[in-house]
C-alpha positions as CSV (number, residue, x, y, z in Angstrom):
1,M,113.9,82.4,77.0
2,K,112.9,85.2,79.4
3,N,112.5,84.4,83.1
4,K,114.3,81.1,82.6
5,K,113.9,78.7,85.5
6,V,115.5,75.2,85.5
7,L,114.5,72.1,87.4
8,L,117.4,69.7,87.5
9,F,117.1,66.1,88.7
10,S,120.6,64.9,89.7
11,G,122.0,61.6,90.6
12,T,125.2,61.4,88.6
13,F,128.6,63.2,88.0
14,E,127.0,64.9,85.0
15,G,124.1,66.2,87.2
16,R,126.5,67.7,89.7
17,K,128.4,69.3,86.9
18,I,125.3,70.9,85.5
19,A,124.2,72.1,89.0
20,E,127.6,73.7,89.5
21,F,127.2,75.5,86.1
22,M,123.8,76.8,87.1
23,D,125.1,78.1,90.4
24,K,128.2,79.7,88.8
25,N,126.1,81.5,86.2
26,N,123.3,82.5,88.6
27,I,120.7,80.5,86.7
28,S,117.5,80.3,88.7
29,G,116.1,77.0,89.6
30,S,116.2,73.9,91.9
31,V,118.2,70.7,92.0
32,C,116.4,67.5,93.2
33,V,118.3,64.5,94.6
34,A,116.7,61.3,95.7
35,T,118.3,60.9,99.1
36,E,120.1,62.8,101.9
37,Y,123.3,61.1,100.8
38,G,122.7,62.6,97.4
39,R,122.5,66.0,99.1
40,E,125.7,65.4,101.0
41,V,127.8,64.6,97.9
42,M,126.4,67.6,96.0
43,P,128.8,70.6,95.9
44,V,128.0,73.7,97.9
45,L,125.5,75.8,95.9
46,N,124.7,79.4,96.7
47,S,122.1,80.4,94.2
48,V,120.4,77.1,93.5
49,K,118.0,75.4,95.9
50,I,118.6,71.7,96.7
51,K,115.6,69.4,97.4
52,S,116.0,65.8,98.7
53,G,113.5,63.0,98.5
54,R,111.9,60.8,95.8
55,L,109.0,62.4,94.0
56,S,106.0,60.9,92.2
57,E,104.8,62.1,88.9
58,K,102.1,64.2,90.6
59,E,104.6,65.7,93.0
60,I,106.9,66.7,90.1
61,I,104.0,68.3,88.3
62,K,103.1,70.3,91.4
63,L,106.8,71.4,91.7
64,I,106.9,72.5,88.1
65,I,103.8,74.6,88.4
66,E,104.6,76.1,91.8
67,E,108.1,77.1,90.8
68,K,107.1,78.2,87.3
69,I,109.7,75.9,85.8
70,T,110.6,76.6,82.1
71,L,113.2,73.8,81.5
72,V,113.4,70.3,83.1
73,I,116.7,68.4,82.9
74,D,116.9,64.7,83.8
75,G,120.4,64.0,85.0
76,T,119.5,60.9,87.0
77,H,121.4,57.6,86.8
78,P,121.1,55.8,83.4
79,Y,119.3,52.9,85.1
80,A,116.8,55.0,87.0
81,E,113.9,53.9,84.8
82,E,111.0,54.7,87.0
83,V,112.3,58.1,88.0
84,T,113.0,59.1,84.3
85,K,109.5,57.9,83.4
86,N,107.9,60.2,86.0
87,I,110.0,63.2,85.1
88,K,109.2,62.8,81.4
89,L,105.5,62.3,82.0
90,A,105.3,65.3,84.3
91,S,107.1,67.5,81.7
92,E,104.7,66.4,79.0
93,E,101.7,67.0,81.3
94,T,102.8,70.6,82.0
95,K,104.1,71.2,78.5
96,T,107.6,72.0,79.9
97,Q,110.7,71.7,77.8
98,Y,112.5,68.4,78.8
99,Y,116.0,67.1,78.2
100,R,117.6,63.8,79.2
101,V,121.4,63.6,79.9
102,L,123.0,60.6,78.4
103,R,126.4,59.1,78.9
104,D,128.5,57.5,76.1
105,E,128.1,53.8,76.1
106,N,131.8,53.0,75.4
107,L,131.1,49.3,74.7
108,D,132.0,49.0,71.0
109,E,135.7,48.9,71.6
110,L,135.4,46.7,74.6
111,N,133.2,43.9,73.2
112,N,136.1,42.0,71.6
113,L,138.5,42.3,74.6
114,T,140.1,38.9,75.5
115,D,142.2,37.5,78.3
116,K,145.5,35.7,77.9
117,N,143.6,32.5,76.9
118,N,141.8,34.4,74.1
119,N,138.4,34.2,76.0
120,K,136.2,37.2,75.8
121,I,136.2,39.4,78.9
122,I,132.8,41.0,78.4
123,K,129.5,39.1,78.8
124,R,126.6,41.4,78.0
125,V,123.1,40.7,79.4
126,K,119.8,42.6,79.0
127,N,118.9,42.9,82.7
128,T,119.6,41.8,86.3
129,E,117.5,38.7,85.9
130,E,119.5,37.5,83.0
131,A,122.8,38.2,84.9
132,V,121.6,36.1,87.8
133,V,120.6,33.2,85.5
134,W,124.0,33.3,83.8
135,L,126.0,33.6,87.1
136,S,124.0,30.7,88.6
137,G,125.7,28.4,86.0
138,T,129.2,29.4,87.1
139,K,131.5,28.9,90.1
140,G,133.8,31.3,91.9
141,K,133.5,34.6,93.7
142,I,131.6,37.5,92.3
143,L,132.2,41.2,92.9
144,N,128.9,42.9,92.5
145,T,129.2,46.7,91.8
146,T,125.6,47.4,90.8
147,G,124.5,48.8,94.1
148,S,121.9,47.7,96.6
149,K,118.6,48.1,94.9
150,E,118.5,44.7,93.2
151,L,120.5,42.7,95.7
152,P,117.6,40.4,96.6
153,L,117.7,39.1,93.0
154,Y,121.4,38.2,93.3
155,C,120.7,36.3,96.4
156,K,119.0,33.7,94.2
157,I,122.5,32.6,93.0
158,P,123.4,29.2,94.5
159,D,125.9,29.6,97.4
160,Y,125.5,33.4,97.2
161,K,126.5,33.7,100.9
162,D,129.9,32.4,100.1
163,R,130.2,33.7,96.5
164,L,128.8,37.2,96.6
165,V,130.9,40.2,97.5
166,V,129.0,43.5,97.3
167,R,130.2,47.0,96.9
168,V,127.6,49.5,98.1
169,L,127.3,53.0,99.4
170,P,128.4,53.5,103.0
171,D,124.9,54.0,104.4
172,S,123.8,52.3,107.6
173,K,120.4,51.3,106.2
174,I,122.1,49.6,103.1
175,M,124.5,47.8,105.4
176,E,121.6,46.5,107.4
177,Q,119.8,45.4,104.3
178,C,122.9,43.4,103.2
179,K,123.1,41.6,106.5
180,E,119.3,40.9,106.5
181,L,119.8,39.2,103.1
182,G,122.4,36.9,104.6
183,I,125.5,38.6,103.1
184,K,128.5,38.2,105.3
185,S,129.9,41.3,106.9
186,S,133.3,40.4,105.5
187,N,131.9,40.4,102.0
188,I,130.4,43.9,102.2
189,I,132.4,46.8,100.9
190,G,130.9,50.2,101.9
191,M,132.5,52.9,99.9
192,Q,131.6,55.8,97.6
193,G,132.9,55.6,94.1
194,P,133.9,55.9,91.4
195,F,137.0,53.8,92.0
196,S,140.4,53.8,90.4
197,K,141.8,50.9,88.4
198,E,144.3,50.1,91.2
199,L,141.5,50.0,93.8
200,N,139.4,47.7,91.7
201,I,142.4,45.4,91.2
202,G,142.9,45.4,95.0
203,F,139.3,44.3,95.6
204,L,139.4,41.6,92.9
205,N,142.6,40.2,94.2
206,Q,141.8,40.4,97.9
207,Y,138.5,38.5,97.5
208,K,139.9,36.2,94.7
209,C,137.0,37.1,92.5
210,E,136.5,35.4,89.1
211,Y,133.6,37.6,88.0
212,L,132.7,41.3,88.2
213,V,129.1,42.5,87.7
214,S,128.6,46.1,86.4
215,K,126.1,48.3,84.8
216,N,127.4,50.3,81.8
217,T,127.7,53.5,83.7
218,G,130.1,55.2,81.3
219,L,133.4,56.9,81.8
220,A,132.2,59.2,84.6
221,G,130.8,56.2,86.5
222,G,134.2,54.4,86.7
223,F,133.2,51.7,84.2
224,K,136.5,51.9,82.2
225,E,138.5,51.4,85.4
226,K,136.5,48.3,86.2
227,I,137.2,46.9,82.8
228,E,140.9,47.7,82.9
229,A,141.2,46.1,86.3
230,S,139.3,43.0,85.2
231,V,141.5,42.6,82.1
232,Q,144.6,42.7,84.3
233,C,143.2,40.2,86.8
234,G,141.8,37.9,84.2
235,V,138.3,38.4,85.5
236,K,135.1,38.0,83.5
237,V,132.9,41.1,83.4
238,V,129.1,40.7,83.3
239,V,127.7,44.0,81.9
240,I,124.0,44.8,82.2
241,D,122.9,46.8,79.2
242,R,121.1,50.1,79.6
243,P,117.3,50.1,79.6
244,E,116.9,53.5,77.9
245,D,116.1,54.2,74.3
246,G,119.2,56.2,73.6
247,I,117.5,59.5,73.1
248,G,119.2,62.3,74.9
249,Y,122.1,64.8,75.0
250,S,125.6,65.0,76.4
251,C,126.4,67.0,79.5
252,D,128.0,69.8,77.4
253,E,125.1,69.9,75.0
254,I,122.7,70.3,78.0
255,I,124.8,73.2,79.3
256,E,124.8,74.9,75.9
257,T,121.0,74.4,75.8
258,I,120.6,76.1,79.2
259,L,122.7,79.1,77.9
260,I,120.8,79.6,74.7
261,S,117.2,78.8,75.9
């Protein structure tokens, strides 16, 4: 493809890897991240522009046209449904080639994991609402590792002020949101992941958690380390399944596509 120009939407390890590849190979284009924090964790890029801020479908269309984009890559988080929808619609509207980066699910080998009492470690649910309903019928502390976006839903769990421990990005606005929801300061962990197995074990033991809530973020998202830590600590893992339709490509396949397109 002559005059190739790539528009990459990044929000994951894979997105950053593709951005670095573009920069290293002097591939013209732009990388969009949703927040200033996303810009901060992006590696230093010399030949690729970085844009921060959430974009609507119309704004994405405008960007594609103005920058004469020939290839759109969606490397956002597997659970960023609204963003992915806007990127895909904008690509269709402008008749621009579109690819979605997908992570491996890695759940098949984990579904039958059991603890020392032969109880299954994994409890799979379709969405956050279902996770909240299930957790509402339990007792014991919960380590929530799904981020801040849906915290208000988790606050519907009975005794959440005592039960809920949240691990969120170290952003002052997010910390303030947690406090406004009534989550105790002592139960807020503000750190950037992904986290090692040992660190997860430390958190689970320190807070005496009996449950860990996670999205299936794949290997790059530290999901495996959460599972391994939970198995060692005898903690039940509530896994929220991915909303996407499973249509997409691996990070390496995307990089190969950029090279040959």
